[in-house]
Structures are given as structure tokens and as C-alpha cells.
N, CA, C and O atoms as a Tinker XYZ file with bonds, in Angstrom:
   484  protein
     1  N      0.846000   -1.199000    0.000000    73     2
     2  CA     0.000000    0.000000    0.000000    64     1     3
     3  C      0.879000    1.245000    0.000000    63     2     4     5
     4  O      1.879000    1.301000    0.715000    81     3
     5  N      0.522000    2.205000   -0.770000    73     3     6
     6  CA     1.252000    3.455000   -0.858000    64     5     7
     7  C      1.058000    4.258000    0.415000    63     6     8     9
     8  O     -0.073000    4.499000    0.836000    81     7
     9  N      2.163000    4.676000    1.031000    73     7    10
    10  CA     2.067000    5.428000    2.280000    64     9    11
    11  C      1.427000    6.802000    2.102000    63    10    12    13
    12  O      1.032000    7.422000    3.089000    81    11
    13  N      1.316000    7.288000    0.875000    73    11    14
    14  CA     0.714000    8.588000    0.613000    64    13    15
    15  C     -0.694000    8.453000    0.032000    63    14    16    17
    16  O     -1.223000    9.405000   -0.543000    81    15
    17  N     -1.299000    7.282000    0.180000    73    15    18
    18  CA    -2.609000    7.041000   -0.414000    64    17    19
    19  C     -3.685000    7.960000    0.135000    63    18    20    21
    20  O     -4.672000    8.240000   -0.545000    81    19
    21  N     -3.499000    8.432000    1.367000    73    19    22
    22  CA    -4.511000    9.309000    1.956000    64    21    23
    23  C     -4.392000   10.748000    1.465000    63    22    24    25
    24  O     -5.245000   11.579000    1.777000    81    23
    25  N     -3.356000   11.049000    0.708000    73    23    26
    26  CA    -3.187000   12.374000    0.128000    64    25    27
    27  C     -3.664000   12.302000   -1.314000    63    26    28    29
    28  O     -3.408000   11.321000   -2.012000    81    27
    29  N     -4.347000   13.329000   -1.751000    73    27    30
    30  CA    -4.870000   13.311000   -3.118000    64    29    31
    31  C     -3.750000   13.034000   -4.115000    63    30    32    33
    32  O     -2.639000   13.550000   -3.991000    81    31
    33  N     -4.066000   12.218000   -5.091000    73    31    34
    34  CA    -3.099000   11.899000   -6.139000    64    33    35
    35  C     -2.821000   13.166000   -6.943000    63    34    36    37
    36  O     -3.737000   13.912000   -7.290000    81    35
    37  N     -1.574000   13.388000   -7.223000    73    35    38
    38  CA    -1.210000   14.550000   -8.009000    64    37    39
    39  C     -0.113000   14.160000   -8.979000    63    38    40    41
    40  O      0.726000   13.314000   -8.668000    81    39
    41  N     -0.115000   14.749000  -10.108000    73    39    42
    42  CA     0.886000   14.477000  -11.132000    64    41    43
    43  C      1.759000   15.711000  -11.321000    63    42    44    45
    44  O      1.971000   16.168000  -12.445000    81    43
    45  N      2.251000   16.235000  -10.233000    73    43    46
    46  CA     3.136000   17.391000  -10.290000    64    45    47
    47  C      4.465000   17.016000  -10.913000    63    46    48    49
    48  O      4.938000   15.890000  -10.761000    81    47
    49  N      5.056000   17.950000  -11.604000    73    47    50
    50  CA     6.444000   17.788000  -12.015000    64    49    51
    51  C      7.311000   18.305000  -10.867000    63    50    52    53
    52  O      6.818000   18.990000   -9.971000    81    51
    53  N      8.591000   17.977000  -10.897000    73    51    54
    54  CA     9.487000   18.495000   -9.871000    64    53    55
    55  C      9.478000   20.023000   -9.880000    63    54    56    57
    56  O      9.474000   20.651000   -8.821000    81    55
    57  N      9.474000   20.613000  -11.057000    73    55    58
    58  CA     9.494000   22.078000  -11.169000    64    57    59
    59  C      8.254000   22.705000  -10.535000    63    58    60    61
    60  O      8.349000   23.743000   -9.881000    81    59
    61  N      7.089000   22.078000  -10.724000    73    59    62
    62  CA     5.856000   22.591000  -10.113000    64    61    63
    63  C      5.892000   22.453000   -8.592000    63    62    64    65
    64  O      5.510000   23.370000   -7.866000    81    63
    65  N      6.353000   21.303000   -8.124000    73    63    66
    66  CA     6.470000   21.092000   -6.684000    64    65    67
    67  C      7.435000   22.097000   -6.076000    63    66    68    69
    68  O      7.134000   22.717000   -5.056000    81    67
    69  N      8.590000   22.257000   -6.699000    73    67    70
    70  CA     9.589000   23.196000   -6.207000    64    69    71
    71  C      9.040000   24.618000   -6.186000    63    70    72    73
    72  O      9.279000   25.355000   -5.229000    81    71
    73  N      8.315000   25.013000   -7.219000    73    71    74
    74  CA     7.716000   26.357000   -7.267000    64    73    75
    75  C      6.733000   26.569000   -6.125000    63    74    76    77
    76  O      6.706000   27.643000   -5.524000    81    75
    77  N      5.927000   25.558000   -5.818000    73    75    78
    78  CA     4.975000   25.661000   -4.706000    64    77    79
    79  C      5.709000   25.843000   -3.379000    63    78    80    81
    80  O      5.314000   26.670000   -2.556000    81    79
    81  N      6.766000   25.078000   -3.173000    73    79    82
    82  CA     7.529000   25.176000   -1.930000    64    81    83
    83  C      8.210000   26.531000   -1.833000    63    82    84    85
    84  O      8.197000   27.162000   -0.775000    81    83
    85  N      8.807000   26.982000   -2.933000    73    83    86
    86  CA     9.477000   28.290000   -2.937000    64    85    87
    87  C      8.469000   29.401000   -2.629000    63    86    88    89
    88  O      8.768000   30.314000   -1.859000    81    87
    89  N      7.281000   29.324000   -3.227000    73    87    90
    90  CA     6.252000   30.333000   -2.979000    64    89    91
    91  C      5.799000   30.303000   -1.519000    63    90    92    93
    92  O      5.677000   31.352000   -0.886000    81    91
    93  N      5.551000   29.115000   -0.986000    73    91    94
    94  CA     5.122000   28.970000    0.413000    64    93    95
    95  C      6.160000   29.565000    1.359000    63    94    96    97
    96  O      5.816000   30.340000    2.252000    81    95
    97  N      7.417000   29.207000    1.169000    73    95    98
    98  CA     8.454000   29.682000    2.075000    64    97    99
    99  C      8.811000   31.137000    1.840000    63    98   100   101
   100  O      9.379000   31.783000    2.721000    81    99
   101  N      8.492000   31.658000    0.675000    73    99   102
   102  CA     8.678000   33.083000    0.425000    64   101   103
   103  C      7.737000   33.937000    1.249000    63   102   104   105
   104  O      7.968000   35.135000    1.414000    81   103
   105  N      6.671000   33.332000    1.773000    73   103   106
   106  CA     5.695000   34.027000    2.614000    64   105   107
   107  C      5.949000   33.789000    4.101000    63   106   108   109
   108  O      5.187000   34.261000    4.945000    81   107
   109  N      7.000000   33.070000    4.419000    73   107   110
   110  CA     7.293000   32.682000    5.795000    64   109   111
   111  C      8.185000   33.701000    6.476000    63   110   112   113
   112  O      9.067000   34.290000    5.851000    81   111
   113  N      7.952000   33.900000    7.744000    73   111   114
   114  CA     8.788000   34.774000    8.558000    64   113   115
   115  C     10.000000   33.974000    9.020000    63   114   116   117
   116  O      9.894000   33.157000    9.935000    81   115
   117  N     11.141000   34.202000    8.398000    73   115   118
   118  CA    12.359000   33.452000    8.721000    64   117   119
   119  C     12.847000   33.720000   10.133000    63   118   120   121
   120  O     13.664000   32.962000   10.656000    81   119
   121  N     12.365000   34.779000   10.758000    73   119   122
   122  CA    12.764000   35.073000   12.130000    64   121   123
   123  C     12.266000   33.994000   13.098000    63   122   124   125
   124  O     12.713000   33.935000   14.243000    81   123
   125  N     11.348000   33.146000   12.643000    73   123   126
   126  CA    10.854000   32.053000   13.483000    64   125   127
   127  C     11.954000   31.043000   13.772000    63   126   128   129
   128  O     11.859000   30.275000   14.729000    81   127
   129  N     12.985000   31.042000   12.958000    73   127   130
   130  CA    14.105000   30.122000   13.150000    64   129   131
   131  C     15.286000   30.912000   13.686000    63   130   132   133
   132  O     15.784000   31.830000   13.034000    81   131
   133  N     15.728000   30.547000   14.878000    73   131   134
   134  CA    16.871000   31.255000   15.450000    64   133   135
   135  C     18.159000   30.651000   14.883000    63   134   136   137
   136  O     18.268000   29.439000   14.702000    81   135
   137  N     19.115000   31.515000   14.613000    73   135   138
   138  CA    20.372000   31.047000   14.054000    64   137   139
   139  C     20.236000   30.662000   12.598000    63   138   140   141
   140  O     19.381000   31.173000   11.874000    81   139
   141  N     21.093000   29.757000   12.188000    73   139   142
   142  CA    21.114000   29.309000   10.798000    64   141   143
   143  C     20.659000   27.864000   10.725000    63   142   144   145
   144  O     21.057000   27.039000   11.547000    81   143
   145  N     19.829000   27.558000    9.746000    73   143   146
   146  CA    19.405000   26.187000    9.486000    64   145   147
   147  C     19.451000   25.972000    7.983000    63   146   148   149
   148  O     18.896000   26.762000    7.219000    81   147
   149  N     20.111000   24.904000    7.561000    73   147   150
   150  CA    20.197000   24.586000    6.140000    64   149   151
   151  C     19.845000   23.113000    5.952000    63   150   152   153
   152  O     20.443000   22.233000    6.571000    81   151
   153  N     18.875000   22.865000    5.097000    73   151   154
   154  CA    18.380000   21.512000    4.882000    64   153   155
   155  C     18.393000   21.171000    3.401000    63   154   156   157
   156  O     18.082000   22.009000    2.555000    81   155
   157  N     18.756000   19.933000    3.100000    73   155   158
   158  CA    18.655000   19.417000    1.743000    64   157   159
   159  C     17.476000   18.457000    1.714000    63   158   160   161
   160  O     17.246000   17.717000    2.672000    81   159
   161  N     16.731000   18.469000    0.618000    73   159   162
   162  CA    15.524000   17.654000    0.493000    64   161   163
   163  C     15.635000   16.769000   -0.737000    63   162   164   165
   164  O     15.968000   17.235000   -1.827000    81   163
   165  N     15.351000   15.485000   -0.549000    73   163   166
   166  CA    15.338000   14.532000   -1.656000    64   165   167
   167  C     13.890000   14.132000   -1.895000    63   166   168   169
   168  O     13.167000   13.786000   -0.961000    81   167
   169  N     13.473000   14.183000   -3.154000    73   167   170
   170  CA    12.115000   13.791000   -3.539000    64   169   171
   171  C     12.231000   12.397000   -4.143000    63   170   172   173
   172  O     12.689000   12.239000   -5.275000    81   171
   173  N     11.815000   11.391000   -3.384000    73   171   174
   174  CA    12.086000    9.997000   -3.736000    64   173   175
   175  C     11.509000    9.571000   -5.075000    63   174   176   177
   176  O     12.179000    8.870000   -5.833000    81   175
   177  N     10.306000    9.969000   -5.379000    73   175   178
   178  CA     9.660000    9.480000   -6.597000    64   177   179
   179  C      9.915000   10.363000   -7.820000    63   178   180   181
   180  O      9.400000   10.086000   -8.903000    81   179
   181  N     10.697000   11.409000   -7.653000    73   179   182
   182  CA    11.028000   12.283000   -8.777000    64   181   183
   183  C     12.531000   12.376000   -9.010000    63   182   184   185
   184  O     12.978000   12.839000  -10.059000    81   183
   185  N     13.294000   11.938000   -8.037000    73   183   186
   186  CA    14.737000   12.046000   -8.157000    64   185   187
   187  C     15.251000   13.470000   -8.035000    63   186   188   189
   188  O     16.415000   13.732000   -8.340000    81   187
   189  N     14.408000   14.393000   -7.598000    73   187   190
   190  CA    14.798000   15.792000   -7.475000    64   189   191
   191  C     15.411000   16.099000   -6.124000    63   190   192   193
   192  O     15.205000   15.381000   -5.146000    81   191
   193  N     16.171000   17.183000   -6.094000    73   191   194
   194  CA    16.828000   17.659000   -4.875000    64   193   195
   195  C     16.666000   19.167000   -4.816000    63   194   196   197
   196  O     16.754000   19.851000   -5.836000    81   195
   197  N     16.425000   19.687000   -3.602000    73   195   198
   198  CA    16.422000   21.134000   -3.400000    64   197   199
   199  C     16.887000   21.418000   -1.984000    63   198   200   201
   200  O     16.983000   20.508000   -1.161000    81   199
   201  N     17.176000   22.674000   -1.703000    73   199   202
   202  CA    17.573000   23.021000   -0.335000    64   201   203
   203  C     16.836000   24.256000    0.137000    63   202   204   205
   204  O     16.348000   25.071000   -0.646000    81   203
   205  N     16.778000   24.357000    1.464000    73   203   206
   206  CA    16.225000   25.528000    2.139000    64   205   207
   207  C     17.260000   25.959000    3.163000    63   206   208   209
   208  O     17.751000   25.145000    3.945000    81   207
   209  N     17.587000   27.239000    3.153000    73   207   210
   210  CA    18.474000   27.787000    4.164000    64   209   211
   211  C     17.794000   29.003000    4.787000    63   210   212   213
   212  O     17.369000   29.918000    4.082000    81   211
   213  N     17.698000   29.001000    6.102000    73   211   214
   214  CA    17.192000   30.153000    6.850000    64   213   215
   215  C     18.362000   30.711000    7.648000    63   214   216   217
   216  O     18.984000   29.997000    8.435000    81   215
   217  N     18.658000   31.989000    7.441000    73   215   218
   218  CA    19.797000   32.606000    8.119000    64   217   219
   219  C     19.573000   34.109000    8.197000    63   218   220   221
   220  O     19.270000   34.757000    7.195000    81   219
   221  N     19.723000   34.646000    9.379000    73   219   222
   222  CA    19.599000   36.096000    9.581000    64   221   223
   223  C     18.312000   36.673000    9.009000    63   222   224   225
   224  O     18.328000   37.737000    8.390000    81   223
   225  N     17.192000   35.974000    9.213000    73   223   226
   226  CA    15.901000   36.477000    8.774000    64   225   227
   227  C     15.623000   36.321000    7.289000    63   226   228   229
   228  O     14.607000   36.822000    6.805000    81   227
   229  N     16.485000   35.649000    6.557000    73   227   230
   230  CA    16.311000   35.417000    5.124000    64   229   231
   231  C     16.104000   33.927000    4.877000    63   230   232   233
   232  O     16.661000   33.086000    5.582000    81   231
   233  N     15.303000   33.614000    3.874000    73   231   234
   234  CA    15.122000   32.222000    3.465000    64   233   235
   235  C     15.512000   32.102000    1.999000    63   234   236   237
   236  O     15.030000   32.851000    1.150000    81   235
   237  N     16.383000   31.154000    1.720000    73   235   238
   238  CA    16.753000   30.839000    0.343000    64   237   239
   239  C     16.246000   29.435000    0.047000    63   238   240   241
   240  O     16.413000   28.520000    0.852000    81   239
   241  N     15.627000   29.276000   -1.110000    73   239   242
   242  CA    15.137000   27.978000   -1.564000    64   241   243
   243  C     15.647000   27.814000   -2.985000    63   242   244   245
   244  O     15.300000   28.597000   -3.869000    81   243
   245  N     16.471000   26.798000   -3.206000    73   243   246
   246  CA    17.082000   26.605000   -4.525000    64   245   247
   247  C     17.049000   25.134000   -4.922000    63   246   248   249
   248  O     17.092000   24.261000   -4.055000    81   247
   249  N     16.974000   24.848000   -6.221000    73   247   250
   250  CA    16.895000   23.466000   -6.701000    64   249   251
   251  C     18.271000   22.820000   -6.889000    63   250   252   253
   252  O     18.600000   22.364000   -7.984000    81   251
   253  N     19.067000   22.781000   -5.826000    73   251   254
   254  CA    20.420000   22.236000   -5.895000    64   253   255
   255  C     20.725000   21.409000   -4.653000    63   254   256   257
   256  O     20.022000   21.489000   -3.645000    81   255
   257  N     21.800000   20.604000   -4.748000    73   255   258
   258  CA    22.372000   19.963000   -3.560000    64   257   259
   259  C     22.964000   21.070000   -2.695000    63   258   260   261
   260  O     23.309000   22.142000   -3.193000    81   259
   261  N     23.078000   20.804000   -1.406000    73   259   262
   262  CA    23.633000   21.794000   -0.493000    64   261   263
   263  C     24.640000   21.094000    0.395000    63   262   264   265
   264  O     24.286000   20.153000    1.106000    81   263
   265  N     25.872000   21.531000    0.368000    73   263   266
   266  CA    26.932000   20.802000    1.059000    64   265   267
   267  C     27.135000   21.214000    2.509000    63   266   268   269
   268  O     27.681000   20.431000    3.286000    81   267
   269  N     26.724000   22.391000    2.896000    73   267   270
   270  CA    26.892000   22.861000    4.275000    64   269   271
   271  C     25.544000   22.796000    4.978000    63   270   272   273
   272  O     24.988000   23.820000    5.377000    81   271
   273  N     25.024000   21.580000    5.125000    73   271   274
   274  CA    23.664000   21.392000    5.629000    64   273   275
   275  C     23.670000   20.807000    7.033000    63   274   276   277
   276  O     24.628000   20.163000    7.462000    81   275
   277  N     22.559000   21.055000    7.738000    73   275   278
   278  CA    22.357000   20.492000    9.071000    64   277   279
   279  C     21.693000   19.126000    9.012000    63   278   280   281
   280  O     21.878000   18.305000    9.911000    81   279
   281  N     20.911000   18.874000    7.947000    73   279   282
   282  CA    20.180000   17.607000    7.822000    64   281   283
   283  C     19.743000   17.404000    6.384000    63   282   284   285
   284  O     19.683000   18.339000    5.585000    81   283
   285  N     19.436000   16.135000    6.078000    73   283   286
   286  CA    18.855000   15.777000    4.790000    64   285   287
   287  C     17.500000   15.145000    5.075000    63   286   288   289
   288  O     17.394000   14.206000    5.864000    81   287
   289  N     16.462000   15.671000    4.421000    73   287   290
   290  CA    15.111000   15.122000    4.543000    64   289   291
   291  C     14.772000   14.372000    3.258000    63   290   292   293
   292  O     15.133000   14.800000    2.162000    81   291
   293  N     14.078000   13.257000    3.407000    73   291   294
   294  CA    13.680000   12.439000    2.265000    64   293   295
   295  C     12.202000   12.104000    2.394000    63   294   296   297
   296  O     11.745000   11.641000    3.439000    81   295
   297  N     11.458000   12.346000    1.313000    73   295   298
   298  CA    10.020000   12.037000    1.285000    64   297   299
   299  C      9.561000   12.002000   -0.162000    63   298   300   301
   300  O     10.303000   12.354000   -1.078000    81   299
   301  N      8.329000   11.572000   -0.345000    73   299   302
   302  CA     7.731000   11.556000   -1.678000    64   301   303
   303  C      7.234000   12.959000   -2.051000    63   302   304   305
   304  O      7.113000   13.842000   -1.201000    81   303
   305  N      6.956000   13.130000   -3.324000    73   303   306
   306  CA     6.410000   14.404000   -3.798000    64   305   307
   307  C      5.076000   14.696000   -3.126000    63   306   308   309
   308  O      4.799000   15.845000   -2.782000    81   307
   309  N      4.241000   13.672000   -2.932000    73   307   310
   310  CA     2.932000   13.876000   -2.293000    64   309   311
   311  C      3.088000   14.368000   -0.856000    63   310   312   313
   312  O      2.314000   15.209000   -0.398000    81   311
   313  N      4.082000   13.849000   -0.149000    73   311   314
   314  CA     4.320000   14.306000    1.227000    64   313   315
   315  C      4.762000   15.758000    1.228000    63   314   316   317
   316  O      4.250000   16.553000    2.015000    81   315
   317  N      5.704000   16.123000    0.361000    73   315   318
   318  CA     6.141000   17.523000    0.292000    64   317   319
   319  C      4.999000   18.446000   -0.114000    63   318   320   321
   320  O      4.883000   19.554000    0.410000    81   319
   321  N      4.157000   18.004000   -1.040000    73   319   322
   322  CA     3.006000   18.814000   -1.446000    64   321   323
   323  C      2.060000   19.025000   -0.272000    63   322   324   325
   324  O      1.521000   20.118000   -0.100000    81   323
   325  N      1.855000   17.991000    0.533000    73   323   326
   326  CA     0.978000   18.108000    1.712000    64   325   327
   327  C      1.592000   19.029000    2.763000    63   326   328   329
   328  O      0.865000   19.761000    3.435000    81   327
   329  N      2.905000   19.006000    2.917000    73   327   330
   330  CA     3.565000   19.948000    3.832000    64   329   331
   331  C      3.357000   21.369000    3.337000    63   330   332   333
   332  O      3.113000   22.284000    4.122000    81   331
   333  N      3.455000   21.538000    2.047000    73   331   334
   334  CA     3.332000   22.861000    1.451000    64   333   335
   335  C      1.924000   23.418000    1.590000    63   334   336   337
   336  O      1.755000   24.603000    1.878000    81   335
   337  N      0.897000   22.571000    1.388000    73   335   338
   338  CA    -0.475000   23.088000    1.467000    64   337   339
   339  C     -1.035000   23.089000    2.885000    63   338   340   341
   340  O     -2.167000   23.521000    3.108000    81   339
   341  N     -0.247000   22.607000    3.843000    73   339   342
   342  CA    -0.662000   22.661000    5.242000    64   341   343
   343  C     -1.524000   21.502000    5.696000    63   342   344   345
   344  O     -1.967000   21.488000    6.844000    81   343
   345  N     -1.778000   20.525000    4.832000    73   343   346
   346  CA    -2.599000   19.382000    5.250000    64   345   347
   347  C     -1.802000   18.361000    6.052000    63   346   348   349
   348  O     -2.375000   17.409000    6.583000    81   347
   349  N     -0.497000   18.546000    6.146000    73   347   350
   350  CA     0.385000   17.674000    6.900000    64   349   351
   351  C      1.487000   18.527000    7.500000    63   350   352   353
   352  O      1.996000   19.435000    6.843000    81   351
   353  N      1.861000   18.246000    8.738000    73   351   354
   354  CA     2.973000   18.974000    9.349000    64   353   355
   355  C      4.226000   18.099000    9.306000    63   354   356   357
   356  O      4.122000   16.874000    9.250000    81   355
   357  N      5.404000   18.714000    9.331000    73   355   358
   358  CA     6.630000   17.925000    9.340000    64   357   359
   359  C      6.707000   16.941000   10.511000    63   358   360   361
   360  O      7.151000   15.807000   10.329000    81   359
   361  N      6.285000   17.353000   11.699000    73   359   362
   362  CA     6.345000   16.460000   12.859000    64   361   363
   363  C      5.429000   15.256000   12.657000    63   362   364   365
   364  O      5.816000   14.126000   12.956000    81   363
   365  N      4.222000   15.488000   12.156000    73   363   366
   366  CA     3.286000   14.391000   11.890000    64   365   367
   367  C      3.830000   13.473000   10.802000    63   366   368   369
   368  O      3.743000   12.251000   10.925000    81   367
   369  N      4.391000   14.045000    9.738000    73   367   370
   370  CA     4.955000   13.245000    8.655000    64   369   371
   371  C      6.123000   12.398000    9.154000    63   370   372   373
   372  O      6.257000   11.235000    8.774000    81   371
   373  N      6.955000   12.973000    9.996000    73   371   374
   374  CA     8.094000   12.242000   10.561000    64   373   375
   375  C      7.613000   11.105000   11.457000    63   374   376   377
   376  O      8.108000    9.982000   11.365000    81   375
   377  N      6.650000   11.402000   12.318000    73   375   378
   378  CA     6.125000   10.384000   13.241000    64   377   379
   379  C      5.472000    9.226000   12.485000    63   378   380   381
   380  O      5.500000    8.085000   12.947000    81   379
   381  N      4.887000    9.521000   11.324000    73   379   382
   382  CA     4.223000    8.495000   10.522000    64   381   383
   383  C      5.198000    7.755000    9.601000    63   382   384   385
   384  O      4.800000    6.828000    8.896000    81   383
   385  N      6.452000    8.154000    9.605000    73   383   386
   386  CA     7.436000    7.504000    8.756000    64   385   387
   387  C      7.429000    7.981000    7.318000    63   386   388   389
   388  O      8.075000    7.377000    6.462000    81   387
   389  N      6.721000    9.038000    7.046000    73   387   390
   390  CA     6.618000    9.566000    5.680000    64   389   391
   391  C      7.709000   10.580000    5.359000    63   390   392   393
   392  O      7.959000   10.877000    4.192000    81   391
   393  N      8.355000   11.109000    6.391000    73   391   394
   394  CA     9.456000   12.047000    6.226000    64   393   395
   395  C     10.635000   11.470000    7.000000    63   394   396   397
   396  O     10.571000   11.303000    8.218000    81   395
   397  N     11.693000   11.174000    6.291000    73   395   398
   398  CA    12.899000   10.617000    6.911000    64   397   399
   399  C     13.906000   11.741000    7.092000    63   398   400   401
   400  O     13.945000   12.683000    6.301000    81   399
   401  N     14.721000   11.639000    8.138000    73   399   402
   402  CA    15.741000   12.649000    8.384000    64   401   403
   403  C     17.093000   11.980000    8.609000    63   402   404   405
   404  O     17.209000   11.023000    9.375000    81   403
   405  N     18.097000   12.495000    7.934000    73   403   406
   406  CA    19.478000   12.097000    8.168000    64   405   407
   407  C     20.113000   13.286000    8.874000    63   406   408   409
   408  O     20.510000   14.267000    8.246000    81   407
   409  N     20.196000   13.175000   10.179000    73   407   410
   410  CA    20.636000   14.267000   11.037000    64   409   411
   411  C     19.798000   14.203000   12.300000    63   410   412   413
   412  O     19.066000   13.235000   12.506000    81   411
   413  N     19.890000   15.191000   13.127000    73   411   414
   414  CA    19.142000   15.213000   14.373000    64   413   415
   415  C     17.636000   15.290000   14.126000    63   414   416   417
   416  O     17.165000   16.139000   13.369000    81   415
   417  N     16.895000   14.404000   14.767000    73   415   418
   418  CA    15.430000   14.423000   14.647000    64   417   419
   419  C     14.856000   15.729000   15.192000    63   418   420   421
   420  O     13.754000   16.121000   14.808000    81   419
   421  N     15.576000   16.401000   16.072000    73   419   422
   422  CA    15.117000   17.696000   16.594000    64   421   423
   423  C     14.966000   18.736000   15.484000    63   422   424   425
   424  O     14.210000   19.696000   15.633000    81   423
   425  N     15.678000   18.551000   14.376000    73   423   426
   426  CA    15.593000   19.505000   13.272000    64   425   427
   427  C     14.246000   19.455000   12.562000    63   426   428   429
   428  O     13.904000   20.369000   11.812000    81   427
   429  N     13.482000   18.395000   12.793000    73   427   430
   430  CA    12.125000   18.333000   12.245000    64   429   431
   431  C     11.290000   19.471000   12.834000    63   430   432   433
   432  O     10.435000   20.035000   12.151000    81   431
   433  N     11.538000   19.809000   14.100000    73   431   434
   434  CA    10.812000   20.913000   14.742000    64   433   435
   435  C     11.180000   22.249000   14.103000    63   434   436   437
   436  O     10.333000   23.133000   13.979000    81   435
   437  N     12.427000   22.398000   13.704000    73   435   438
   438  CA    12.841000   23.618000   13.000000    64   437   439
   439  C     12.141000   23.701000   11.651000    63   438   440   441
   440  O     11.669000   24.765000   11.250000    81   439
   441  N     12.078000   22.573000   10.955000    73   439   442
   442  CA    11.359000   22.532000    9.681000    64   441   443
   443  C      9.887000   22.876000    9.884000    63   442   444   445
   444  O      9.278000   23.554000    9.056000    81   443
   445  N      9.329000   22.407000   10.978000    73   443   446
   446  CA     7.924000   22.706000   11.308000    64   445   447
   447  C      7.718000   24.215000   11.420000    63   446   448   449
   448  O      6.711000   24.742000   10.949000    81   447
   449  N      8.666000   24.907000   12.040000    73   447   450
   450  CA     8.563000   26.364000   12.169000    64   449   451
   451  C      8.540000   27.042000   10.803000    63   450   452   453
   452  O      7.791000   27.996000   10.589000    81   451
   453  N      9.351000   26.552000    9.893000    73   451   454
   454  CA     9.395000   27.153000    8.559000    64   453   455
   455  C      8.091000   26.949000    7.795000    63   454   456   457
   456  O      7.616000   27.854000    7.108000    81   455
   457  N      7.517000   25.754000    7.920000    73   455   458
   458  CA     6.306000   25.460000    7.154000    64   457   459
   459  C      5.030000   25.934000    7.849000    63   458   460   461
   460  O      3.977000   25.977000    7.211000    81   459
   461  N      5.088000   26.290000    9.129000    73   459   462
   462  CA     3.860000   26.644000    9.832000    64   461   463
   463  C      3.725000   28.122000   10.154000    63   462   464   465
   464  O      2.660000   28.549000   10.600000    81   463
   465  N      4.761000   28.914000    9.945000    73   463   466
   466  CA     4.648000   30.335000   10.274000    64   465   467
   467  C      4.060000   31.105000    9.110000    63   466   468   469
   468  O      4.139000   30.697000    7.951000    81   467
   469  N      3.475000   32.218000    9.456000    73   467   470
   470  CA     2.888000   33.105000    8.448000    64   469   471
   471  C      3.883000   34.189000    8.087000    63   470   472   473
   472  O      4.907000   34.365000    8.747000    81   471
   473  N      3.570000   34.890000    7.058000    73   471   474
   474  CA     4.427000   35.995000    6.616000    64   473   475
   475  C      4.552000   37.031000    7.717000    63   474   476   477
   476  O      3.624000   37.239000    8.498000    81   475
   477  N      5.693000   37.671000    7.772000    73   475   478
   478  CA     5.930000   38.727000    8.768000    64   477   479
   479  C      4.944000   39.865000    8.531000    63   478   480   481
   480  O      4.623000   40.206000    7.393000    81   479
   481  N      4.479000   40.434000    9.619000    73   479   482
   482  CA     3.506000   41.530000    9.504000    64   481   483
   483  C      4.185000   42.828000    9.188000    63   482   484
   484  O      3.522000   43.856000    9.055000    81   483
């Protein structure tokens, strides 16, 4: 059984998924993350890679490998899409085994801050 069966089926391309994530995080208040956090993301069913770096109140999202990272997250495109649209949180995805982390599991909480905060007022 597909672990993402409860999420609506979508035929996104990597570029569309990446654009959605970039747009979502472009509306996020990076001040929610103290210090610097850099994460690399692997999209298992698309073979795509992107990174997110939050540092000094700025968020960068780029479609590249990132060598100076705190953790690597791995999930399907459907899981990342659900994180982006808010129907799934990083902590819930991690607890359900849908989001894997290579690095400290505590960094899932940092990722949660990035995906759950609203734009700065």
C-alpha cells in the first residue's frame, strides 16, 4: 500500500512542486528560526533535490544539492506537497514515517517552524 494514499493523487512535475515550496516559504517569517538552518531535500519518486536555508531572517530555496547542511530530509512528492499546502505537518509526517531525516530528529521541529509560520507583519 502506498504510504501517501490518503493524500490526493497529483501528477506534479518536480518544477511545479519546487515552485509551490518556494512560494510557500517566500511568505514565511524566517525570524521564526533562530540562528542558521540549512536543509537538503530529496524527492524519492522524482529524483529531485532542493535546499532551504534560513539565516539572519532570510530564506533561500534553490533546486540544488547543499553541502553545508544540518540535515537531509527524504520524502515523496505527495508528502512535500501536503507539507506545502498545510494538510500535513513535518512532525506528523516524521512520526508516521513519511518524512525521513538524516541528522538530528530535533531539526524536524525547525522545519515545522518554517512550514507553519505566516508571513511577517
